[in-house]
Structures are given as structure tokens and as C-alpha cells.
N, C-alpha and C positions, 0 to 999 in steps of 0.2 A: 332397683333392679337392673342386672348385668346380663349381658348376653355374650358369650363367647363363639367366635366363629371358628369351626375345627376343620381341618383338612384331613380326610381319611382316605387318603390314596387319589389316583388319577386312573382315566380310562382314556384310552386312544381309539378312535373310530373313524371311518369314513365320515367326512363333512356332510355329506348327503343324509347320513343317520339322523342328523340335526335339523338340517334345512335342506327339504326334498330338492332334488335336482341339481345341487351344487356339487363342486369338484374337490379333491384334494382330501387332506386328513385334519383332524381335529383333537388335540389333547385337552381334557377337560378335568376339573377339579372334581372330587366327591366330598360334598361337605355334609358336616352336623353341625348342629348348635345347642350349646348347653346354656339353659336359662337359669339364672340365680334369682328366683322370686322371693319376696319375705315369707311366702308360706312353704316353700321347698323348692328342690331342684327338678327340673323338667329337660327333656332332650327333645328336639325336633330331628327325626331321621338320625339313623345311626350307622351310615356308610355300609361299607362292605363285610362281609365276614372275613378274617384273616385266611381262610382257606381258599377264597377267590383267587388268592396269587398262586397256590399248589395245586389247586383242583377246580380250575375255571369250568371243566365241562360239568362237575357236580353243581357248583354254586351258581354258575350263570345259567345252566341249562341251555335252552334255545339261542340266548344270546351269546353264547361263548365264541362262536366262530366270528362275531362282528366287533368284539372288542379286545383289547390288550390291557392286561391290568397291571398296573404299577402300585405295589404297595410295601413300604418299608416297615421295618418293625414298629417305629414309633408312629406309624399311620394307622394303626389300629385303634379303634374307639378306646379301649382301656388305656392304651400308651397316652393317648391325647387327655384323657381324663386325669390319669396319674401326674401328668405334668402340671396340672391346675391343682394338685393335692385334694381331687375328688375320688372318693371310692365309688365304683358303680352301684354297689348294692344300696348306695344313699339316694339314689336317682328313684323319685317317687312317682312321676309321670314320663311317660315316652308316648309322644305324638308322631305318629307316621303319616308322611304326606300320602304315601301309597305304599304298596307291598313288593314293589321291585327289589332285586337284590343289591343295588346300590343305595337303597335308601332303608331297607329294611334287614339287610344282611347282619348286621351288627346286634340286633336286637337280643341274641343269645348271650350277649355280653352284659346284659342289664336286667338280671333275672327277677328282681323285686319290684319293677315298675309297673304301674297299670297302664296298660297299652289302650291309647286313644285313637280311634279310627272312624271313619265314615262308614255307616252302615252298608252303603252301597258296595264300598271295597271289600269288607268283611264277607258281605253275601256272595259276592263274585268270587272271593278265594274258595269258599266252600262248594263252588259249581265247578266240577273237573273241567268242563269244556269251556267256560268262561274264563278260568284261570289259564288253562293251557293257551287260550288265544290271546291273552294280556301276559303272558310270561311271569306268572305269579306263581312263586314255588314255595311249598308247604315247608321246606326247610328253614325259610326266613320268619314264618310268623306262627307256625302250629308248635309253640314252646311252652305252653301252659302258663303264660302270663294271665293276670286278672285282666279281662278286656271291657271297655266302655265303648259302646258304639254310639255314635251320635247322628244326627239327621240335620245337616245344614249348618249353620254358624252355632258354635259351642264357646262360651267363655270359660276357659280352664279354671281360673281361679276367682271368677266372681266379681272382678273389679274393673273389667274392660281391658286389663294390660296385655293378656295373651288369649287372643281369640282364634279358633279355627274357622277358616273360610271355605266354603265349597267351591272347588275349581275343577270340577268334573271334565272329562274329556280325554286327557291322557290315558287315565285307565278310568273303570266304571264310578271309583268314588274318591277322586285325588281330592286332596284339600291343601290350601296354602295356610299360612301363619301370620297374622297381624300382631305385631308387637308395639306397645305405647311405651316409648322410654322415658326416663325421667324428665327429660328437657320438655316433654310433651308431644315430640314428634312421634309420627308413625313409621315403622318399617314392616314391610311386607317380604316375607320369606316364600317366593313363588313355587318353590321346588320344580317340578316337571311341567307345571302348567304354562312355563315359559323359559325354556332352556337357556335362551341368550336374549342379550338387548335386541338384537336383529329380529328375533322372533316377535317381539312387541312391536318394534318399529315398524316392520314391513308384513305382519301377520303371516310370517313365513311359517308354515307348520313342516314337522318332521314326516316322512312317509308313513310311519306306523303309529297310529293313535287308534283308541278305543272309538272315539267317535268325534269328527271332524266339526260338526255342526257346535258341539258342546264345547270343544276346546276353544274354537273361535269366540263363543260367548264369554268364556272364562277370561280370555286375553282382552276382550274388550271391557269387562269388569275391572281386570287390572289396570288397563289404561285410565279408566274412570278414577281409581284410587291414586294412581300417580298424578293425574291431573289435579286432584284435590289436595296434593302435597305431599303424599307418602312416599318414601324411598323404598323401591323395588331392589330386593337381592335376587338375581336370576338364577336358576337351578344349576347351571353348568357353564356359566360364561367365564374363560379363563383370563380374558381382559379385564373383567370387571372384578374378578377373583384377586386379581393382583394388586388391587388398591383397598382390598378390603380390610377395614381395621380388624384385629383379633378380638377386640373387645369393644362392644357397642354399649353405652350407658345413657 
């Protein structure tokens, strides 16, 4: 099994949007991950829609005033996949950590995949009030995909190598992804359950979360995985991303 780490643009915002009460600004990567499993291709998150660069008011919605989008032509998911010789139409599974614009914005570029999402997140997206409160935009998820909703842990291929882990709190149904690589080591893609290494080490939450208690519980669960030997890949940590290998095997 091989896992490709893809950079699908950058976002700049006040540092306090990631770590409550801090000063300055932070420029962060927008990741996506292509998983080459013996049974087929899967994506974990899809980055931003290319229109986020030209029409951020539409694609980012309420978040638009708080973020500056950087997205070169080769940052689009389709370009990243093309560089690997992968036709997006061949991707069979699409696992969304959650349905925010920078994690599900590229879903439209993967039309044939089965969308795997936590039931709590899917239900939240269909509740207008809850969706609005959590910045969930139908442009990112209401696209006609075949949808598989899951409750809690879900073994995507049935062999323990790609497992969805519920890490609620950032949004109602946020999930992370545990990967068991060929060497037997575990990697956990935390997505927005843990923006930065500092988030984990200091339990320093962002100011806007769906449920602070749930997010803290998710961070403690991620700590336990780290302490048991898993390598954590943080959702938007620019320092950690700078040393991230393009290929995990």
C-alpha cells in the first residue's frame, strides 16, 4: 500500500483562528491524501474547489472574510492526481474527514467515488441550522455521489489497513484516518481534529468548534494513539508539512 501526500493550496488567516488568543498570522497547507490499496484507489479529503481562488465569497461562504486563498493551477486535486498518472474517474472511495470547504471542496472533481462520511456529519449537513452554524456548504457535498454513512470506526477495505476513526468535536461528525503501512507502522491523518502539533501538546483549541468537550476528548484519544507508537499527521501544520514525505509506504 502506498500513500501520497498532496498539497492542494494554502490558506492564510489570523493565528488566533487556529490557536485561540494568539497573535499574528499563519499560512497553512491544504492537504489531500491518495491511498493506493491493493483493492483500489481511495482519497482522504479533496482540498479546495478551484473556484475558491476566483470566487471565495461563494466557495468559502461565511469563512471568506477570515482566509486568504492561494491556489496555483497545479494545486487543484485533478492536477495533483494527473502528476501521478491517476485519472480522477478511477478513484473508487472518497473519505471526507468532514464537509468544510478545504476538505470537501474538491469532491466535485472525483465524480465516480463512493463518499464515506460519518452519519453525524451527513445528518448535520442536511439540517440547515446546524449546517450554517458549522460552515457546511451544500456546494461541497450535495453532488450526487453514492454515499456510505458510517457510525464510529469503519474498516474501509476490511483488512485493518485503512480505518476511519471518529474524532468528533471540530464538527458534529469529524473523522480521522488510521493507516497501517507496509512496515507495520501506523500513521494517523488527524485532519482538523488536530490542526497543529501545538494543538495536541498544549490542548490549545481554536476559538470556533462545534463541541469543545468532544474535541478535547478526541485530542486525548489521538494522544493515546501517539503514545502507543502511531505517527500523527496534523491537519494544517506548516512546520510538520515541510518535512512530510511525498510518499508513505
